[in-house]
C-alpha positions, 0 to 999 in steps of 0.5 A: 669778234662781236658778241660771243655766246657759250652754248651748253646742251643738257638734255635729260636722257642719258643711257650710259650714266642716268641723269649725269648732267646733274649727278654730283661730281666732286660735290657739285652737279656735273653741269656746274663745272662748265657753267662756272668755267664759262661765266669765269671767261672774260671773252664770253658775253652770254651763257645759254644752257639748252635743256628739255628738263625742268629738273636741270633748269631748277638746278641752274637757278643756283647761279645768280648771274644775269649772263646765264640763261636757261632756254627750252630745247624742243623734243625733236632736238632732245632724242637719243638720235638727235645731233648736237648740231640740231640743238645748235641750229635751233638756237642760232635760228632764234638768237643773234650773236657773232661767235658761238662756243659749244661747251660739252657738260661732259668735260668738267675739267674745262677751265676759264683759262682754256676758253680764254686761250681758245678765243685768243688762238682763234683770233690770232690764227684768223681761222674760221672755227676751232676745236679743242684736242689733246696731244697723244704720243701713241703708236696707232695700228689698223688691222684689216683682214689678217695683218696689222699695219702702222698708221702714224709711224714706221715700225722699222724706224721706231721713234723715241717718245721724246722726239715723237710729235704724236697726233691730236685727238678731239677731247670734246670740250669746246668748239667755236664757230660763227653764226653764219658758218653754223647756219650755212654748213650745219656743222659745229666746225667748218672752213679753216679749222684751228686745233687748240691743245689742252692738257693731257688729262682733259682727254677724258669725257664722262660717257661711262662710269669708269670715266667718272672715277678718273675725272673725279680724282683729277678734279679733287687733285686740282681743287686741293692745289687751288685751295692750298694756294689761296686758302684764307684764315677762317674768320667766322664759324657758324653751326647748326644746332640739332644733330651738331651741337646736340645728338638730335634726340628729343627729350622731355621733362615730366612737365612736358618741357623739351630738353636738349643735350649739349656737350661741354667739350663743344663749348670749350672749343668755341671758347678757344676759337673766340679767344683767337678772334674767330667770330661765332654764329648759330643758325638754326631752323628751330626757335627755342629758349633753350638754344637762346640760353645756350648761345648766351652761355657760350657768348655766341656773337650772332644767333639766328633762329627759325631760319629756312634760308641759311645761305641768306644769313651767311650773306648777311654775316659776310656784309656785317663783318666784311668777310668773304665766303672762303673765310667762313666755316659751317658745320651742318648735318642735314639736307637743309644745310647743303646749300650753305655747305657747298658755298662756304670756304670750309665745310664740315659735318658730324660722323652721323650726318646725312649721306648727301651731306657727307658727299659734299663737305671738306671734313667729316668728323670722327665724332657724332653730333652732340658728342664733341664734333664741334670741338673737333672742328674747332681744334682742326681750325686752330691748327690750320689757322 
């Protein structure tokens, strides 16, 4: 097929759901779902996100993949009236490729296997272009003037649903065409068109708030099933200090020396994990002798203080102990923990954590920071492990 590129348009403006392309959907910005699907597809050589938003561009920098490119979208192709085709044509006039897959960010249920299946179907069918759709088994009627008439069946010979072939509806997830046909027809599909059928739940596109609720639940169900299949045993527990191992309070002795309040139950939980062979680490942005002494008493394997880039430390620990991200549990409570919480295999936070943190973690403790929340997570891991 030659060079195949994925093209994801992502303009800033959105009337139905403001800033929807980067709004969190089941713990991730919406656009992340389709980017991950595109990068995970073996047939795609390059992925391009076309945007007029610096905020969207900054979010996409989270991905460290040299196949992913963020390109500027002109003002003319990013208005409410502008068509998706105008952005595609702008792209096609500037870049060389053979086939283009248009992927809509509003279809987060799209998976890599769908893209791979669509490419194989296009090749086998020898069609010029392809669109994705969902088979619906519903009886359509049209109402003109006063009376209604059936569109896709004979009501006098009403078929059983099991024997009714139904019809296909575009789900807006993906479209494939060639660069030549796109420039010639100025349309996302043309020539002989193949319909690639996707699962019924991919019918939903995120255009309204109600759609968001439905799709988010589908994603949660899918991820739960995936995690159940591949969840690994946790081999490393890493935690923040202030607000997790402590209550985040600021205490001072008479001489002005800072004091922190720790919970002995947390210490016991860490001890029990260590006895089961789980590696323990503390990663904190603070740098105090108190934490160093506490870490020594708890026999913490690795202590990192004065750290701003916590994910970088997690990667060092992965290399040091030859473990994977999904074998790591991290407990954090505030915004500087978000990046790590979204990356590890199992994430948790105290009950009084920041709301942004609660929105992304796998497990929210019943306990508050400094009140035994780490022990609660340790007990949970011991049961699961």
